C-alpha positions, 0 to 999 in steps of 0.5 A: 257750341262752335260752328264748324268751318270746312277748310278743304280746298282753301289755300294758305301760303303754299299749302292747300287743305285736302282733308280734316283729321281728328287726333285725341279730340284735336282737329288737324287739317292735312295739307299738300304744299306746292313743292309736293310735300305734306303737312298736318296742322291746326286751323289756328296756325294756318289762319294766323300765318304761322304755317305757310309751307311743309317746311321747304321754305325753312330748308331753302336757307339755314336761317329760315328766310332768304338773305335777300329779304333782310333789311341789311342785305343791300348794304352788305352786298355793296360792301362786298363789291367795294372790297372786291374792287380794292382787292 
C-alpha cells in the first residue's frame, strides 16, 4: 500500500495546494495560483515541476517563455541596436 502524503498548504512554483479531489480513482490536487487562477493537477506533475502555474506563465508570451530568458536574446538585442544606429 502506498503512503498518503497530504500536500494541502504546500507551494509548488506559483501554486499553493488547497484541497485533494478524486475523480475515477485518480487523485488530483486543486491549487490556487499567485495570479488568482485555479488549476487541478496530479501530484507527480507538481513534484516534477511540470505544472508551475494555472497557465498564466504561458499566456504571458506566445511561445510560453520570456524572450529575455532565451540564450540568444542579448545577441539579438545588440544586433537590433546596431541596425537602428545605421538606419
